[in-house]
C-alpha positions as CSV (number, residue, x, y, z in Angstrom):
1,M,-167.4,36.6,194.5
2,R,-165.6,39.4,192.7
3,I,-167.1,40.3,189.3
4,P,-164.2,40.6,186.8
5,I,-163.6,43.8,184.9
6,I,-162.1,44.4,181.4
7,A,-161.4,48.2,181.1
8,G,-160.1,49.6,177.8
9,N,-157.9,52.7,178.1
10,W,-157.9,54.3,174.7
11,K,-155.4,57.0,175.8
12,M,-155.1,59.7,173.1
13,H,-156.6,57.6,170.3
14,K,-159.9,57.7,168.3
15,T,-161.9,60.5,166.8
16,R,-165.6,60.8,167.7
17,D,-166.6,58.8,164.6
18,E,-164.1,56.0,165.3
19,A,-165.3,55.9,168.9
20,L,-168.9,55.6,168.0
21,Q,-168.2,52.9,165.4
22,F,-166.4,50.9,168.2
23,I,-169.2,51.3,170.7
24,Y,-171.9,50.3,168.2
25,A,-169.8,47.2,167.4
26,I,-169.6,45.9,171.0
27,N,-172.9,47.1,172.5
28,M,-174.8,43.9,171.7
29,E,-171.9,41.5,172.1
30,V,-170.7,42.1,175.7
31,P,-171.9,39.8,178.5
32,K,-174.3,41.0,181.2
33,R,-172.7,43.2,183.9
34,E,-173.5,40.6,186.5
35,Y,-170.9,38.3,184.9
36,V,-168.2,40.8,183.7
37,E,-168.0,44.6,183.7
38,T,-167.0,46.1,180.4
39,V,-165.6,49.6,180.6
40,V,-164.3,52.0,177.9
41,C,-162.2,54.9,179.0
42,A,-162.0,57.6,176.3
43,Q,-160.8,61.2,175.8
44,A,-162.9,63.8,177.6
45,P,-164.5,65.5,174.6
46,I,-166.3,62.3,173.4
47,L,-167.3,60.9,176.8
48,R,-170.9,62.3,176.6
49,D,-171.3,60.9,173.0
50,L,-170.3,57.5,174.3
51,V,-172.5,57.6,177.4
52,K,-175.5,58.4,175.2
53,R,-174.8,55.4,173.0
54,Q,-173.5,52.9,175.5
55,G,-175.3,49.6,175.6
56,E,-177.0,48.3,178.7
57,N,-173.9,46.3,179.7
58,V,-171.2,48.8,178.7
59,R,-169.9,51.5,181.0
60,I,-167.9,54.6,180.1
61,G,-164.9,55.9,182.0
62,A,-162.7,59.0,182.0
63,Q,-158.9,58.8,181.8
64,N,-158.3,61.6,184.4
65,M,-159.9,64.2,186.5
66,H,-158.9,67.1,188.7
67,Q,-159.1,66.9,192.5
68,E,-160.9,70.2,192.9
69,T,-164.6,70.7,192.4
70,E,-164.2,73.8,190.3
71,G,-161.8,76.7,189.8
72,A,-159.2,78.3,187.6
73,Y,-157.6,75.1,186.3
74,T,-157.6,75.6,182.5
75,G,-157.9,72.4,180.5
76,E,-158.8,70.2,183.4
77,V,-162.0,68.1,183.9
78,S,-164.0,68.1,187.2
79,A,-165.6,65.1,188.9
80,P,-169.0,66.8,189.1
81,L,-169.0,67.3,185.4
82,L,-168.1,63.6,184.8
83,E,-170.9,62.6,187.2
84,N,-173.3,65.0,185.5
85,I,-172.8,63.6,182.0
86,G,-173.2,60.0,183.1
87,V,-169.6,58.7,183.3
88,D,-169.2,55.8,185.8
89,Y,-165.5,55.2,186.0
90,V,-162.3,57.3,186.1
91,I,-158.6,56.2,185.8
92,I,-156.5,57.8,188.5
93,G,-152.7,57.7,188.9
94,H,-151.8,56.1,185.6
95,S,-148.1,55.8,185.2
96,E,-148.2,58.1,182.2
97,R,-149.9,60.8,184.3
98,R,-147.3,60.4,187.0
99,Q,-144.4,60.4,184.5
100,Y,-145.4,63.0,181.9
101,F,-147.6,65.3,184.1
102,N,-145.8,65.0,187.4
103,E,-148.8,63.6,189.2
104,T,-147.8,62.9,192.8
105,D,-149.1,60.4,195.4
106,E,-150.7,63.3,197.2
107,A,-152.6,64.3,194.1
108,V,-153.7,60.7,193.5
109,N,-155.1,60.5,197.1
110,A,-157.0,63.8,196.7
111,K,-158.4,62.6,193.4
112,L,-159.6,59.3,194.9
113,H,-161.5,61.2,197.6
114,Q,-163.0,63.5,195.0
115,A,-164.1,60.7,192.7
116,L,-165.8,58.8,195.5
117,R,-167.5,62.0,196.6
118,F,-169.1,62.3,193.2
119,N,-170.1,58.6,192.8
120,L,-167.3,57.7,190.3
121,V,-165.6,54.4,190.5
122,P,-161.9,55.1,190.6
123,I,-159.4,52.7,188.8
124,L,-156.3,53.4,190.9
125,C,-153.1,52.5,189.0
126,V,-149.9,51.4,190.8
127,G,-146.7,49.8,189.5
128,E,-143.0,49.8,189.5
129,S,-140.2,50.5,187.0
130,L,-137.9,47.9,185.6
131,E,-135.1,49.3,187.8
132,T,-137.2,48.9,190.9
133,R,-138.2,45.3,190.0
134,E,-134.6,44.3,189.2
135,S,-133.5,45.7,192.6
136,D,-136.1,43.5,194.4
137,A,-137.9,46.6,195.7
138,T,-141.3,46.0,194.0
139,E,-143.2,45.2,197.2
140,N,-141.9,48.2,199.1
141,Y,-142.5,50.6,196.2
142,V,-146.1,49.4,195.5
143,S,-146.9,49.2,199.2
144,A,-145.9,52.9,199.6
145,Q,-148.1,53.8,196.6
146,I,-151.1,52.0,198.0
147,E,-150.6,53.5,201.5
148,K,-150.4,57.1,200.2
149,A,-153.2,56.7,197.8
150,L,-155.7,55.3,200.3
151,M,-154.8,57.6,203.1
152,G,-157.9,58.9,204.9
153,L,-160.3,56.5,203.2
154,G,-162.5,54.2,205.2
155,K,-162.9,50.5,204.4
156,E,-166.4,51.0,202.9
157,Q,-164.9,53.5,200.5
158,V,-162.0,51.3,199.6
159,K,-164.4,48.5,198.7
160,D,-165.7,50.7,195.9
161,I,-162.2,51.3,194.4
162,V,-160.7,49.2,191.6
163,I,-156.9,48.8,191.7
164,A,-154.9,48.2,188.5
165,Y,-151.4,46.8,188.9
166,E,-149.4,48.0,185.9
167,P,-145.7,47.4,185.9
168,I,-144.3,50.4,184.1
169,W,-141.8,48.2,182.2
170,A,-144.7,46.3,180.6
171,I,-146.8,49.2,179.4
172,G,-146.7,49.6,175.6
173,T,-143.4,47.6,175.4
174,G,-144.8,44.3,174.3
175,K,-143.3,42.8,177.5
176,T,-145.7,41.2,179.9
177,A,-145.2,40.1,183.4
178,T,-145.5,36.3,183.6
179,N,-148.8,35.1,185.0
180,E,-147.0,34.1,188.1
181,Q,-145.3,37.5,188.5
182,A,-148.6,39.4,188.0
183,N,-150.5,37.2,190.4
184,E,-147.7,37.3,193.0
185,T,-147.7,41.1,193.1
186,I,-151.5,41.4,193.0
187,A,-151.6,38.9,195.9
188,F,-149.2,41.1,197.8
189,I,-151.4,44.2,197.1
190,R,-154.5,42.3,198.4
191,K,-152.6,41.2,201.5
192,R,-151.4,44.8,202.1
193,I,-155.0,46.0,201.9
194,G,-156.0,43.4,204.5
195,E,-153.3,44.7,206.8
196,I,-154.4,48.3,206.4
197,Y,-158.1,47.5,206.7
198,D,-159.4,43.9,207.3
199,S,-159.9,40.6,205.6
200,E,-163.4,41.5,204.3
201,T,-162.1,44.6,202.5
202,M,-159.1,42.6,201.2
203,E,-161.5,40.0,199.6
204,S,-163.9,42.6,198.2
205,V,-161.4,44.9,196.3
206,R,-161.0,44.0,192.7
207,I,-157.5,44.1,191.4
208,L,-156.7,44.2,187.7
209,Y,-153.5,43.5,185.8
210,G,-152.3,45.9,183.1
211,G,-149.3,45.9,180.8
212,S,-149.4,44.7,177.2
213,V,-152.5,42.6,177.8
214,K,-153.8,41.0,174.6
215,P,-155.9,38.1,173.4
216,E,-152.9,35.8,173.4
217,N,-152.2,36.1,177.1
218,I,-155.5,37.1,178.7
219,V,-156.7,33.5,179.3
220,G,-153.6,32.6,181.4
221,L,-153.8,35.8,183.4
222,M,-157.5,35.3,184.2
223,K,-156.8,31.8,185.5
224,E,-154.7,33.3,188.3
225,P,-156.7,33.4,191.6
226,H,-155.9,37.0,192.6
227,I,-156.3,38.7,189.1
228,D,-159.8,40.1,188.6
229,G,-159.5,41.4,185.1
230,A,-157.4,43.8,183.1
231,L,-156.8,47.4,182.2
232,V,-155.9,47.2,178.6
233,G,-154.2,49.7,176.2
234,G,-153.5,48.9,172.6
235,A,-155.7,45.7,172.4
236,S,-158.7,47.8,173.5
237,L,-158.6,49.9,170.3
238,N,-159.9,47.2,168.1
239,A,-163.5,46.0,168.8
240,K,-162.7,42.4,167.8
241,S,-159.7,42.0,170.1
242,F,-161.4,43.9,172.9
243,M,-164.3,41.4,172.7
244,Q,-161.9,38.5,172.9
245,L,-160.6,39.9,176.2
246,V,-164.1,40.4,177.5
247,D,-165.1,36.9,176.5
248,A,-162.0,35.5,178.2
249,A,-163.0,37.2,181.5
250,F,-166.6,35.9,181.1
251,N,-165.6,32.3,180.5
């Protein structure tokens, strides 16, 4: 049985004080990790502050990391540093990283290898544009992203990866894929992993939906058989709405 995950991606929001206020508000409210994993992904400068104050059932994630262990990469964050300060998760290949910072499939693949090397749980993001969906090319596009991202990884490594399907046209737009659309594409991703690896790996990998997820639509999404949780943007900034999402995954 796959344990559901609700991961909040704060993006470039919250000061240190605001972040700590949030973490204190949810620490005692989240369910046990054996029922649902609750993850908060924050800006790099406040990660250590959050790790030091995370409750027993809350985990902290980074929003990005560099694929090299160290070097002359001004402004970047390394995987060994994230591991050293107690971070557990890291988002890799988010559409905003791909779009605004020219992150390639090859870089995503290198980052996955590096994250796993330093005991970080990667949340691998894939998803198509509106143009791609309207041209009925979603499966080909997402399949290519998956194949390139997982290149060189063994099945035991892939079992430790979380995948987030985020249709680009639904991120921050208020538009959400229907429950059926989200489940259909996630089912395809799961099938594709089975074809690349095997049925055991296919059934083990947790796949989230992301794209304007909010309390009003989370219940329907969680009822779909292939959706194992959500990677959430705006609705994760408010402790009350975030807890509504976590509770929906728990129940």
